[in-house]
TILUM-520028 format. One record per residue (C-alpha): residue in one letter; x, y, z. Coordinates in steps of 0.05 Angstrom, whole numbers, padded with zeros to 5 digits, always signed. Layout:
N
AXYZ...
//
This chain:
120
M-00447-00587+00443T-00434-00532+00392P-00427-00551+00320Q-00357-00547+00291L-00346-00490+00242S-00325-00506+00172S-00258-00480+00148D-00294-00427+00106E-00334-00403+00167R-00271-00400+00210I-00236-00358+00158A-00295-00311+00152R-00295-00299+00227M-00220-00293+00235T-00193-00223+00244F-00140-00194+00200A-00107-00167+00263S-00097-00238+00289V-00060-00259+00227Y-00020-00197+00208P+00034-00204+00262H+00046-00276+00238Y+00055-00250+00167V+00105-00198+00192T+00144-00250+00232K+00145-00298+00174V+00173-00249+00123E+00222-00216+00171K+00251-00284+00191K+00268-00293+00118G+00301-00224+00110R+00243-00186+00080T+00212-00124+00112E+00144-00104+00137E+00144-00051+00081D+00153-00108+00030L+00094-00143+00062L+00051-00080+00060K+00068-00070-00014V+00043-00141-00029L-00020-00131+00014R-00035-00064-00018W-00026-00094-00088L-00075-00151-00073T-00128-00111-00036G-00123-00042-00067L-00124-00014+00004T-00075+00039+00028K-00027+00027+00086A-00071+00071+00130Q-00133+00031+00110L-00099-00035+00125F-00077-00010+00194S-00147+00017+00206H-00174-00054+00194I-00123-00081+00243K-00141-00029+00296K-00217-00041+00287G-00208-00116+00291S-00240-00127+00222T-00255-00197+00201F-00229-00222+00134T-00300-00214+00110Q-00299-00140+00128L-00229-00130+00101F-00245-00161+00033D-00313-00126+00030A-00274-00060+00033A-00220-00084-00016K-00218-00080-00091L-00180-00142-00111H-00125-00131-00162P-00146-00152-00233N-00086-00198-00237A-00102-00235-00172S-00130-00292-00213L-00059-00304-00238I-00040-00328-00168K-00033-00403-00174G-00005-00459-00133V-00015-00497-00069I-00024-00465-00001C-00049-00501+00061G-00057-00564+00019H-00105-00533-00032R-00094-00505-00101V-00114-00432-00095E-00143-00430-00165E-00191-00487-00148I-00220-00459-00083E-00294-00448-00093N-00311-00403-00034P-00293-00332-00058L-00273-00306+00011T-00230-00367+00026Q-00197-00360-00042K-00180-00287-00029C-00150-00305+00039R-00109-00361+00007Y-00086-00312-00047M-00060-00269+00010D-00027-00329+00043K+00005-00349-00022L+00034-00279-00034V+00062-00277+00036D+00092-00345+00026E+00125-00324-00040L+00152-00261-00006A+00181-00303+00051R+00213-00351+00001G+00251-00294-00031K+00215-00288-00097K+00226-00223-00135M+00173-00170-00122E+00157-00165-00197S+00141-00239-00198I+00100-00236-00134L+00060-00177-00160R+00047-00211-00227E+00073-00150-00265
//
């Protein structure tokens, strides 16, 4: 019997490519665009559109994606609950970065103004 992976381990092994289409579907269902999504992802990660798509094409894990990223200095201003956890209280740095991303996508899908999402 193989040991069950912790939530942090599952996130570390998950590929960005496996999640990205779900992000696109979520925001488009709510009337936002993939370009809006990319703007939010670029703000958080500091990666260009080409770099993000390169990570998708290569099948990069979230570990690899965030190792290449330079998190926005205002990312720590992202607060609230996502997946039942307060993002500002998550102790694992990688899991917290992934939940920051989830929170931004959720805010985008809920129709928040871009200036508010990007903490400008």
